N, CA, C and O of each residue as an XYZ file, in Angstrom:
812
protein
N     109.811    116.662   -204.502
C     110.140    117.127   -203.090
C     109.584    116.062   -201.998
O     108.443    115.607   -202.094
N     110.397    115.728   -201.041
C     110.037    114.791   -200.034
C     109.052    115.553   -199.052
O     109.125    116.767   -198.860
N     108.155    114.746   -198.470
C     107.159    115.270   -197.487
C     107.907    115.439   -196.207
O     108.555    114.518   -195.709
N     107.805    116.666   -195.667
C     108.545    117.078   -194.465
C     107.664    116.780   -193.224
O     106.539    117.274   -193.144
N     108.131    116.033   -192.322
C     107.419    115.474   -191.124
C     107.987    115.969   -189.913
O     109.204    115.940   -189.730
N     107.147    116.441   -189.038
C     107.518    116.595   -187.601
C     106.900    115.313   -186.772
O     105.745    114.943   -186.978
N     107.643    114.756   -185.950
C     107.187    113.556   -185.174
C     107.247    113.934   -183.698
O     108.293    114.358   -183.208
N     106.095    113.777   -182.967
C     106.023    113.999   -181.626
C     105.610    112.721   -180.929
O     104.478    112.266   -181.093
N     106.527    112.120   -180.135
C     106.245    110.929   -179.369
C     107.189    110.907   -178.232
O     108.389    111.115   -178.416
N     106.652    110.643   -176.965
C     107.488    110.758   -175.768
C     108.337    109.552   -175.443
O     109.324    109.660   -174.715
N     107.965    108.407   -175.975
C     108.701    107.174   -175.750
C     109.924    107.030   -176.642
O     109.747    106.823   -177.843
N     111.049    107.116   -176.186
C     112.273    107.121   -177.072
C     112.346    105.964   -178.073
O     112.636    106.137   -179.257
N     112.066    104.777   -177.528
C     112.184    103.555   -178.420
C     111.189    103.625   -179.524
O     111.476    103.293   -180.674
N     110.013    104.058   -179.166
C     108.897    104.154   -180.184
C     109.201    105.251   -181.228
O     109.059    105.082   -182.439
N     109.636    106.402   -180.643
C     109.942    107.469   -181.599
C     111.153    107.060   -182.566
O     111.123    107.389   -183.752
N     112.092    106.418   -182.087
C     113.184    106.026   -182.858
C     112.755    105.060   -184.000
O     113.248    105.156   -185.124
N     111.758    104.067   -183.656
C     111.277    103.152   -184.582
C     110.474    103.838   -185.588
O     110.553    103.499   -186.769
N     109.684    104.808   -185.189
C     108.795    105.486   -186.228
C     109.663    106.409   -187.174
O     109.384    106.523   -188.368
N     110.684    107.034   -186.611
C     111.556    107.855   -187.509
C     112.228    106.945   -188.532
O     112.308    107.263   -189.718
N     112.739    105.736   -188.008
C     113.389    104.817   -189.001
C     112.387    104.294   -190.008
O     112.699    104.180   -191.193
N     111.197    103.977   -189.556
C     110.147    103.511   -190.550
C     109.824    104.513   -191.573
O     109.749    104.222   -192.767
N     109.625    105.746   -191.085
C     109.126    106.830   -192.096
C     110.402    107.145   -193.078
O     110.247    107.294   -194.290
N     111.552    107.221   -192.498
C     112.747    107.568   -193.364
C     113.165    106.444   -194.362
O     114.004    106.637   -195.242
N     112.526    105.265   -194.168
C     112.789    104.244   -195.244
C     112.091    104.549   -196.539
O     112.461    104.037   -197.596
N     111.063    105.397   -196.453
C     110.320    105.685   -197.514
C     111.043    106.887   -198.373
O     111.335    107.937   -197.800
N     111.277    106.725   -199.549
C     111.931    107.715   -200.367
C     111.417    109.117   -200.411
O     112.137    110.100   -200.585
N     110.040    109.143   -200.230
C     109.305    110.459   -200.406
C     109.043    111.065   -199.112
O     108.380    112.102   -199.073
N     109.516    110.500   -197.983
C     109.170    111.053   -196.679
C     110.581    111.407   -195.902
O     111.589    110.710   -196.020
N     110.508    112.500   -195.155
C     111.723    112.979   -194.475
C     111.247    113.519   -193.100
O     110.477    114.475   -193.006
N     111.741    112.865   -192.072
C     111.384    113.347   -190.718
C     112.457    114.456   -190.513
O     113.655    114.175   -190.472
N     111.987    115.728   -190.384
C     112.927    116.932   -190.277
C     113.055    117.318   -188.884
O     113.970    118.071   -188.552
N     112.124    116.818   -187.941
C     112.176    117.260   -186.638
C     111.455    116.203   -185.729
O     110.453    115.607   -186.126
N     111.986    116.007   -184.548
C     111.353    115.083   -183.641
C     111.353    115.625   -182.162
O     112.404    116.035   -181.669
N     110.180    115.627   -181.462
C     110.104    116.166   -180.189
C     109.445    115.143   -179.222
O     108.752    114.231   -179.674
N     109.658    115.291   -177.929
C     109.144    114.364   -176.969
C     108.044    114.970   -176.073
O     107.525    114.272   -175.202
N     107.696    116.193   -176.255
C     106.625    116.962   -175.456
C     105.688    117.717   -176.235
O     106.062    118.305   -177.250
N     104.470    117.749   -175.830
C     103.442    118.437   -176.548
C     103.677    119.944   -176.634
O     103.313    120.566   -177.632
N     104.281    120.541   -175.599
C     104.471    121.929   -175.502
C     105.849    122.396   -176.378
O     106.262    123.555   -176.402
N     106.413    121.373   -177.021
C     107.604    121.666   -177.876
C     107.156    121.687   -179.421
O     107.900    122.127   -180.297
N     105.858    121.166   -179.679
C     105.509    121.026   -181.005
C     105.403    122.311   -181.785
O     105.945    122.428   -182.884
N     104.684    123.304   -181.203
C     104.544    124.583   -182.076
C     105.767    125.289   -182.396
O     105.955    125.826   -183.488
N     106.684    125.288   -181.343
C     107.912    125.983   -181.495
C     108.748    125.362   -182.617
O     109.286    126.015   -183.511
N     108.802    123.992   -182.472
C     109.534    123.201   -183.591
C     108.944    123.315   -184.933
O     109.654    123.429   -185.932
N     107.633    123.286   -184.978
C     106.965    123.437   -186.237
C     107.129    124.819   -187.003
O     107.198    124.923   -188.227
N     107.179    125.835   -186.113
C     107.353    127.181   -186.674
C     108.832    127.305   -187.148
O     109.112    128.113   -188.034
N     109.736    126.556   -186.601
C     111.151    126.593   -186.930
C     111.369    125.784   -188.273
O     112.024    126.256   -189.202
N     110.795    124.570   -188.314
C     111.197    123.650   -189.398
C     110.042    123.643   -190.587
O     110.257    123.149   -191.693
N     108.969    124.170   -190.261
C     107.916    124.272   -191.271
C     107.540    122.937   -192.031
O     107.562    122.862   -193.260
N     107.197    121.906   -191.212
C     106.861    120.678   -191.890
C     105.533    120.672   -192.599
O     104.672    121.504   -192.314
N     105.347    119.716   -193.551
C     104.116    119.541   -194.264
C     103.076    118.966   -193.306
O     101.885    119.258   -193.409
N     103.549    118.146   -192.377
C     102.617    117.318   -191.528
C     103.312    117.096   -190.152
O     104.534    116.984   -190.052
N     102.503    117.042   -189.161
C     102.932    116.698   -187.817
C     102.209    115.459   -187.416
O     100.983    115.431   -187.303
N     103.057    114.339   -187.183
C     102.566    113.126   -186.693
C     102.636    113.064   -185.117
O     103.729    112.950   -184.564
N     101.552    113.133   -184.456
C     101.569    113.414   -183.020
C     100.943    112.352   -182.146
O      99.788    111.987   -182.365
N     101.654    111.851   -181.176
C     101.069    110.955   -180.252
C      99.966    111.751   -179.473
O     100.124    112.943   -179.212
N      98.966    111.129   -179.149
C      97.812    111.789   -178.436
C      98.154    112.062   -176.889
O      97.678    113.013   -176.270
N      98.974    111.181   -176.377
C      99.329    111.251   -174.942
C     100.697    111.693   -174.694
O     101.603    110.861   -174.637
N     100.927    113.008   -174.533
C     102.222    113.591   -174.433
C     102.271    114.428   -173.150
O     101.259    114.996   -172.741
N     103.497    114.505   -172.490
C     103.769    115.394   -171.430
C     103.647    116.858   -171.848
O     103.652    117.210   -173.027
N     103.536    117.697   -170.801
C     103.485    119.156   -171.268
C     102.088    119.551   -171.532
O     101.377    120.043   -170.656
N     101.680    119.326   -172.798
C     100.244    119.474   -173.224
C      99.904    118.215   -174.117
O     100.765    117.735   -174.854
N      98.689    117.718   -174.037
C      98.344    116.529   -174.850
C      98.296    116.776   -176.365
O      98.238    117.925   -176.803
N      98.319    115.726   -177.144
C      98.558    115.845   -178.512
C      97.411    116.593   -179.206
O      97.652    117.321   -180.169
N      96.230    116.434   -178.756
C      95.077    117.156   -179.467
C      95.147    118.679   -179.148
O      94.856    119.494   -180.024
N      95.520    119.061   -177.935
C      95.654    120.457   -177.671
C      96.693    121.059   -178.504
O      96.529    122.138   -179.073
N      97.809    120.334   -178.581
C      98.944    120.848   -179.507
C      98.551    120.897   -180.910
O      99.012    121.780   -181.633
N      97.673    119.950   -181.392
C      97.201    120.005   -182.702
C      96.327    121.149   -183.011
O      96.415    121.721   -184.097
N      95.448    121.525   -182.061
C      94.618    122.663   -182.212
C      95.458    123.992   -182.252
O      95.132    124.911   -183.003
N      96.504    124.059   -181.456
C      97.367    125.275   -181.411
C      98.180    125.399   -182.786
O      98.425    126.484   -183.313
N      98.568    124.155   -183.302
C      99.262    124.134   -184.550
C      98.393    124.636   -185.685
O      98.822    125.364   -186.580
N      97.116    124.192   -185.590
C      96.203    124.564   -186.689
C      95.952    126.164   -186.711
O      95.760    126.789   -187.754
N      95.977    126.721   -185.459
C      95.707    128.068   -185.344
C      96.909    128.964   -185.904
O      96.728    130.010   -186.526
N      98.157    128.418   -185.600
C      99.393    129.251   -185.849
C      99.941    128.854   -187.210
O     100.481    129.732   -187.883
N      99.854    127.615   -187.678
C     100.496    127.165   -188.831
C      99.550    126.264   -189.574
O      99.821    125.068   -189.688
N      98.373    126.813   -190.123
C      97.258    126.063   -190.707
C      97.717    125.153   -191.940
O      97.077    124.168   -192.309
N      98.847    125.579   -192.503
C      99.232    124.816   -193.739
C      99.847    123.407   -193.320
O     100.004    122.490   -194.126
N     100.165    123.340   -192.021
C     100.785    122.044   -191.503
C      99.622    121.127   -191.139
O      98.833    121.444   -190.249
N      99.516    119.976   -191.835
C      98.396    118.913   -191.449
C      98.836    118.194   -190.159
O      99.998    118.185   -189.753
N      97.849    117.624   -189.586
C      98.102    116.819   -188.392
C      97.587    115.471   -188.481
O      96.482    115.255   -188.980
N      98.370    114.498   -187.998
C      97.932    113.096   -187.919
C      98.155    112.605   -186.524
O      99.287    112.579   -186.042
N      97.098    112.216   -185.870
C      97.178    111.728   -184.507
C      97.435    110.259   -184.459
O      96.767    109.487   -185.147
N      98.426    109.838   -183.631
C      98.720    108.346   -183.406
C      98.204    108.172   -181.988
O      98.421    109.013   -181.116
N      97.458    106.961   -181.765
C      97.036    106.754   -180.450
C      96.797    105.231   -180.213
O      96.463    104.491   -181.138
N      96.984    104.787   -178.914
C      96.653    103.510   -178.566
C      95.209    103.389   -178.065
O      94.715    102.302   -177.766
N      94.523    104.618   -177.983
C      93.185    104.630   -177.399
C      92.201    104.629   -178.550
O      92.072    105.623   -179.265
N      91.559    103.601   -178.719
C      90.550    103.480   -179.843
C      89.250    103.722   -179.322
O      88.320    103.027   -179.731
N      89.042    104.676   -178.415
C      87.714    104.955   -177.843
C      86.968    106.017   -178.603
O      87.569    107.009   -179.017
N      85.641    105.842   -178.808
C      84.867    106.856   -179.541
C      85.000    108.272   -179.164
O      85.100    109.177   -179.992
N      84.997    108.442   -177.825
C      85.004    109.825   -177.297
C      86.273    110.525   -177.638
O      86.296    111.735   -177.864
N      87.420    109.700   -177.678
C      88.729    110.348   -178.020
C      88.558    110.714   -179.529
O      88.883    111.855   -179.858
N      88.105    109.901   -180.430
C      88.015    110.356   -181.750
C      87.064    111.543   -181.994
O      87.311    112.374   -182.868
N      85.974    111.608   -181.208
C      85.068    112.803   -181.379
C      85.831    114.106   -180.996
O      85.628    115.171   -181.578
N      86.750    113.948   -179.949
C      87.493    115.138   -179.481
C      88.524    115.462   -180.701
O      88.742    116.619   -181.059
N      89.087    114.414   -181.255
C      90.031    114.618   -182.344
C      89.360    115.335   -183.498
O      89.960    116.256   -184.052
N      88.100    114.952   -183.911
C      87.483    115.537   -184.963
C      87.116    116.994   -184.722
O      87.144    117.825   -185.630
N      86.765    117.283   -183.445
C      86.425    118.643   -182.971
C      87.688    119.552   -183.111
O      87.585    120.753   -183.361
N      88.862    118.929   -182.941
C      90.102    119.634   -182.993
C      90.597    119.832   -184.472
O      91.636    120.445   -184.717
N      89.747    119.244   -185.509
C      90.033    119.328   -186.801
C      91.327    118.700   -187.324
O      91.932    119.176   -188.285
N      91.713    117.657   -186.683
C      92.929    116.947   -187.056
C      92.565    116.313   -188.458
O      91.401    116.087   -188.789
N      93.596    116.064   -189.203
C      93.459    115.610   -190.594
C      93.491    114.033   -190.654
O      93.008    113.440   -191.618
N      94.065    113.382   -189.611
C      94.053    111.945   -189.599
C      94.114    111.450   -188.135
O      94.480    112.183   -187.216
N      93.734    110.162   -187.972
C      93.647    109.569   -186.717
C      93.889    108.083   -186.895
O      93.024    107.395   -187.438
N      95.068    107.537   -186.446
C      95.483    106.253   -186.713
C      95.889    105.582   -185.369
O      96.562    106.167   -184.520
N      95.436    104.333   -185.245
C      95.837    103.518   -184.159
C      97.187    102.958   -184.262
O      97.639    102.551   -185.333
N      97.916    102.931   -183.018
C      99.329    102.537   -183.082
C      99.507    101.096   -183.478
O     100.593    100.713   -183.913
N      98.405    100.223   -183.332
C      98.520     98.932   -183.728
C      98.211     98.574   -185.126
O      98.105     97.405   -185.497
N      98.060     99.668   -185.945
C      97.882     99.520   -187.306
C      99.148     99.015   -188.072
O     100.270     99.311   -187.662
N      98.961     98.261   -189.174
C     100.224     97.760   -189.899
C     101.088     98.938   -190.162
O     100.580    100.030   -190.416
N     102.426     98.757   -190.111
C     103.411     99.816   -190.332
C     103.233    100.651   -191.614
O     103.342    101.876   -191.658
N     102.954     99.872   -192.616
C     102.855    100.627   -193.979
C     101.630    101.532   -194.099
O     101.560    102.391   -194.978
N     100.557    101.302   -193.100
C      99.495    102.237   -193.222
C      99.793    103.645   -192.694
O      99.073    104.609   -192.954
N     100.940    103.708   -191.907
C     101.350    105.046   -191.365
C     101.836    105.899   -192.635
O     101.381    107.016   -192.880
N     102.760    105.289   -193.380
C     103.271    106.018   -194.565
C     102.162    106.384   -195.557
O     102.143    107.461   -196.152
N     101.237    105.422   -195.699
C     100.124    105.744   -196.697
C      99.265    106.875   -196.118
O      98.807    107.776   -196.821
N      99.071    106.774   -194.771
C      98.179    107.950   -194.154
C      98.861    109.265   -194.264
O      98.237    110.288   -194.547
N     100.215    109.239   -194.029
C     100.933    110.559   -194.146
C     100.734    111.143   -195.574
O     100.479    112.332   -195.764
N     100.864    110.260   -196.520
C     100.752    110.820   -197.985
C      99.274    111.323   -198.257
O      99.041    112.372   -198.858
N      98.383    110.552   -197.802
C      96.917    110.891   -198.069
C      96.623    112.208   -197.273
O      96.068    113.127   -197.876
N      96.936    112.344   -196.062
C      96.701    113.585   -195.366
C      97.373    114.822   -196.036
O      96.777    115.889   -196.182
N      98.548    114.618   -196.399
C      99.339    115.713   -197.040
C      98.617    116.059   -198.387
O      98.656    117.217   -198.805
N      97.957    115.069   -199.076
C      97.360    115.301   -200.288
C      95.928    115.946   -200.085
O      95.212    116.262   -201.035
N      95.575    116.112   -198.742
C      94.359    116.881   -198.541
C      93.195    115.955   -198.132
O      92.061    116.423   -198.029
N      93.445    114.666   -197.898
C      92.342    113.758   -197.451
C      92.307    113.640   -195.946
O      93.287    113.990   -195.287
N      91.232    113.168   -195.383
C      91.118    112.993   -194.022
C      91.203    111.419   -193.829
O      90.515    110.670   -194.521
N      92.042    110.969   -192.896
C      92.379    109.502   -192.824
C      91.924    109.124   -191.415
O      92.514    109.593   -190.442
N      90.871    108.272   -191.276
C      90.422    107.757   -190.040
C      90.084    106.307   -190.124
O      89.495    105.870   -191.113
N      90.430    105.555   -189.141
C      90.146    104.064   -189.167
C      88.686    103.925   -189.332
O      87.960    104.495   -188.518
N      88.136    103.183   -190.362
C      86.637    103.048   -190.580
C      85.857    102.546   -189.470
O      84.770    103.060   -189.206
N      86.381    101.472   -188.724
C      85.581    100.949   -187.568
C      85.531    101.962   -186.455
O      84.504    102.103   -185.791
N      86.583    102.647   -186.243
C      86.614    103.530   -185.109
C      85.668    104.807   -185.596
O      84.943    105.336   -184.754
N      85.680    105.213   -186.733
C      84.805    106.289   -187.215
C      83.284    105.838   -186.941
O      82.462    106.597   -186.428
N      83.014    104.577   -187.323
C      81.635    104.194   -187.172
C      81.159    104.088   -185.688
O      80.010    104.405   -185.380
N      82.087    103.626   -184.758
C      81.726    103.563   -183.402
C      81.526    104.939   -182.862
O      80.627    105.142   -182.046
N      82.366    105.964   -183.300
C      82.237    107.327   -182.829
C      80.927    107.885   -183.298
O      80.313    108.661   -182.567
N      80.461    107.538   -184.474
C      79.249    108.096   -184.965
C      78.058    107.539   -184.244
O      77.033    108.202   -184.090
N      78.208    106.287   -183.794
C      77.117    105.681   -183.105
C      77.144    105.867   -181.608
O      76.164    105.591   -180.916
N      78.204    106.310   -181.141
C      78.352    106.554   -179.665
C      77.422    107.605   -179.143
O      77.050    108.539   -179.853
N      77.057    107.454   -177.926
C      76.090    108.357   -177.325
C      76.733    109.726   -177.092
O      77.883    109.812   -176.661
N      76.013    110.754   -177.369
C      76.447    112.134   -177.148
C      76.237    112.464   -175.619
O      75.276    112.027   -174.986
N      77.187    113.247   -175.096
C      77.074    113.649   -173.767
C      75.805    114.488   -173.479
O      75.422    115.338   -174.284
N      75.197    114.249   -172.381
C      73.992    115.060   -171.976
C      74.353    116.361   -171.288
O      73.508    117.217   -171.026
N      75.720    116.484   -170.990
C      76.190    117.560   -170.138
C      76.431    118.753   -171.079
O      76.799    118.594   -172.244
N      76.202    119.980   -170.508
C      76.694    121.163   -171.267
C      78.199    121.341   -171.064
O      78.817    120.623   -170.278
N      78.783    122.309   -171.783
C      80.178    122.501   -171.786
C      80.637    122.913   -170.406
O      81.697    122.488   -169.946
N      79.805    123.779   -169.708
C      80.216    124.279   -168.312
C      80.028    123.064   -167.377
O      80.869    122.888   -166.495
N      79.046    122.260   -167.495
C      78.859    121.114   -166.622
C      79.978    120.171   -166.801
O      80.440    119.580   -165.825
N      80.460    119.988   -168.038
C      81.665    118.970   -168.296
C      82.932    119.587   -167.679
O      83.775    118.861   -167.152
N      83.068    120.884   -167.738
C      84.261    121.575   -167.060
C      84.186    121.300   -165.552
O      85.201    120.896   -164.983
N      83.050    121.492   -164.869
C      82.948    121.308   -163.538
C      83.232    119.876   -163.135
O      83.902    119.592   -162.142
N      82.683    118.974   -163.967
C      82.857    117.491   -163.548
C      84.314    117.033   -163.758
O      84.855    116.197   -163.033
N      84.933    117.663   -164.843
C      86.413    117.454   -165.167
C      87.182    117.768   -163.966
O      87.963    116.934   -163.507
N      87.018    118.900   -163.432
C      87.814    119.398   -162.321
C      87.459    118.556   -161.011
O      88.343    118.242   -160.213
N      86.223    118.235   -160.845
C      85.840    117.355   -159.756
C      86.599    115.998   -159.869
O      87.087    115.435   -158.890
N      86.658    115.526   -161.123
C      87.345    114.189   -161.305
C      88.811    114.313   -161.077
O      89.447    113.284   -160.848
N      89.438    115.517   -161.118
C      90.850    115.765   -160.780
C      91.111    115.857   -159.300
O      92.258    115.932   -158.860
N      90.035    115.851   -158.530
C      90.099    115.947   -157.077
C      89.846    117.346   -156.456
O      90.094    117.581   -155.273
N      89.305    118.327   -157.379
C      89.105    119.643   -156.813
C      87.795    119.614   -156.029
O      86.834    118.919   -156.361
N      87.824    120.378   -155.017
C      86.501    120.589   -154.189
C      85.746    121.782   -154.773
O      86.264    122.546   -155.587
N      84.504    121.904   -154.320
C      83.549    122.871   -154.902
C      84.211    124.334   -154.894
O      84.143    125.093   -155.860
N      84.812    124.616   -153.773
C      85.510    125.949   -153.686
C      86.620    126.184   -154.681
O      86.731    127.261   -155.266
N      87.435    125.176   -154.866
C      88.488    125.201   -155.746
C      87.960    125.319   -157.263
O      88.509    126.055   -158.082
N      86.881    124.551   -157.542
C      86.233    124.602   -158.817
C      85.631    125.945   -159.096
O      85.683    126.413   -160.234
N      85.055    126.593   -158.093
C      84.425    127.897   -158.209
C      85.515    128.872   -158.575
O      85.292    129.682   -159.475
N      86.729    128.860   -157.921
C      87.797    129.770   -158.069
C      88.356    129.586   -159.485
O      88.655    130.564   -160.170
N      88.495    128.323   -159.921
C      89.045    128.124   -161.233
C      88.158    128.589   -162.350
O      88.640    129.081   -163.371
N      86.869    128.439   -162.170
C      85.862    128.819   -163.266
C      85.171    130.138   -163.016
O      84.237    130.501   -163.730
N      85.640    130.886   -161.969
C      85.020    132.202   -161.646
C      83.649    132.066   -161.426
O      82.896    132.835   -162.022
N      83.139    131.118   -160.583
C      81.763    130.908   -160.267
C      81.765    130.993   -158.690
O      82.819    130.979   -158.055
N      80.554    131.079   -158.111
C      80.396    130.955   -156.708
C      80.337    129.485   -156.228
O      79.872    128.652   -157.007
N      80.758    129.113   -155.042
C      80.724    127.640   -154.611
C      79.247    127.127   -154.684
O      79.020    125.965   -155.023
N      78.246    127.999   -154.363
C      76.838    127.572   -154.418
C      76.511    127.195   -155.905
O      75.800    126.210   -156.106
N      76.977    127.902   -156.919
C      76.656    127.709   -158.233
C      77.309    126.302   -158.620
O      76.710    125.481   -159.314
N      78.520    126.110   -158.137
C      79.235    124.879   -158.423
C      78.497    123.661   -157.873
O      78.390    122.615   -158.514
N      78.002    123.847   -156.672
C      77.207    122.789   -156.026
C      75.949    122.489   -156.716
O      75.511    121.339   -156.735
N      75.355    123.453   -157.276
C      74.041    123.348   -158.070
C      74.433    122.624   -159.427
O      73.653    121.810   -159.921
N      75.588    122.912   -159.998
C      75.980    122.174   -161.227
C      76.148    120.751   -160.973
O      75.715    119.909   -161.760
N      76.803    120.434   -159.828
C      77.140    119.039   -159.425
C      75.897    118.225   -159.178
O      75.863    117.026   -159.452
N      74.867    118.883   -158.656
C      73.570    118.309   -158.392
C      72.947    117.916   -159.655
O      72.474    116.794   -159.835
N      72.950    118.941   -160.613
C      72.352    118.761   -161.870
C      72.984    117.643   -162.722
O      72.328    116.901   -163.452
N      74.357    117.591   -162.558
C      75.153    116.628   -163.313
C      74.705    115.207   -162.845
O      74.392    114.350   -163.672
N      74.683    114.981   -161.527
C      74.325    113.626   -160.932
C      72.924    113.283   -161.416
O      72.646    112.118   -161.703
N      72.012    114.292   -161.517
C      70.616    113.883   -161.924
C      70.704    113.573   -163.433
O      70.128    112.576   -163.869
N      71.411    114.398   -164.253
C      71.362    114.106   -165.611
C      71.882    112.584   -166.021
O      71.363    111.878   -166.885
N      72.929    112.273   -165.271
C      73.610    111.007   -165.540
C      72.966    109.821   -164.719
O      73.464    108.696   -164.758
N      71.885    110.101   -164.002
C      71.242    109.021   -163.294
C      72.236    108.397   -162.322
O      72.198    107.195   -162.058
N      73.099    109.210   -161.810
C      74.191    108.729   -160.950
C      73.724    108.645   -159.453
O      72.737    109.285   -159.089
N      74.434    107.857   -158.589
C      74.058    107.814   -157.190
C      74.626    109.060   -156.479
O      73.998    109.601   -155.569
N      75.818    109.504   -156.903
C      76.496    110.641   -156.212
C      77.563    111.217   -157.179
O      77.619    110.811   -158.340
N      78.367    112.116   -156.726
C      79.427    112.712   -157.608
C      80.401    111.774   -158.091
O      80.791    111.844   -159.256
N      80.862    110.832   -157.229
C      81.796    109.814   -157.642
C      81.271    108.996   -158.756
O      81.942    108.730   -159.753
N      80.014    108.588   -158.559
C      79.382    107.639   -159.587
C      79.250    108.432   -160.916
O      79.390    107.856   -161.994
N      78.977    109.767   -160.827
C      78.763    110.541   -162.046
C      80.171    110.660   -162.751
O      80.227    110.712   -163.979
N      81.275    110.702   -161.991
C      82.598    110.857   -162.615
C      82.854    109.560   -163.335
O      83.288    109.570   -164.487
N      82.583    108.391   -162.657
C      82.838    107.122   -163.210
C      82.003    106.961   -164.505
O      82.559    106.504   -165.504
N      80.745    107.301   -164.537
C      79.898    107.252   -165.740
C      80.410    108.090   -166.902
O      80.423    107.634   -168.046
N      80.838    109.332   -166.604
C      81.380    110.241   -167.607
C      82.576    109.750   -168.090
O      82.745    109.846   -169.306
N      83.537    109.192   -167.351
C      84.853    108.690   -167.712
C      84.671    107.558   -168.663
O      85.301    107.494   -169.719
N      83.776    106.638   -168.267
C      83.589    105.484   -169.064
C      83.035    105.766   -170.451
O      83.238    105.019   -171.408
N      82.337    106.866   -170.503
C      81.761    107.232   -171.823
C      82.643    108.279   -172.574
O      82.232    108.795   -173.613
N      83.826    108.579   -172.054
C      84.743    109.445   -172.731
C      84.230    110.849   -172.819
O      84.606    111.569   -173.744
N      83.341    111.308   -171.856
C      82.748    112.605   -171.954
C      83.648    113.656   -171.243
O      83.384    114.853   -171.357
N      84.659    113.243   -170.547
C      85.605    114.318   -169.915
C      86.918    114.545   -170.595
O      87.836    115.155   -170.047
N      86.991    114.024   -171.844
C      88.193    114.247   -172.623
C      88.249    115.666   -173.043
O      89.194    116.073   -173.719
């Protein structure tokens, strides 16, 4: 039986090339392709693929969020994330989402087919150098709530808007922002955002 694959990639030319590449393999069959993250779960429930090959940066919802939802609703479907972002923080988030594989888009083409087979066989496939850098990377000093506050601030939200979104008081949000600036040894909120983004702590 051929391995059934769902492919999620928003760039038409790249998606077409990946479908052609995978379908060249006699034991691989792309049964469904989508261009948005919010289409993945519906398509997977309809087509029941063995594995979903998902670009990390998709419209609608991002690839890692989609992978998490897929794991909850269709746990038998493995997930392999494709990304051009070789940053340690991104990989740490992928591991937290329990993806089965994480492959850089600039990897040799044959590695994709090999990775699909290994993931479906129950192995976890991650680029060794990227895994090492993620292991060595500094952990965030921020709590989950502080990260949420700073993420919203990075998106341009003011204290009042953040408070409403997180069901906090504006004063509590301002206290969080003061604590964040101190923890990151930043000059101000903008500097704290820059530091956290550079370290991939806001993903």
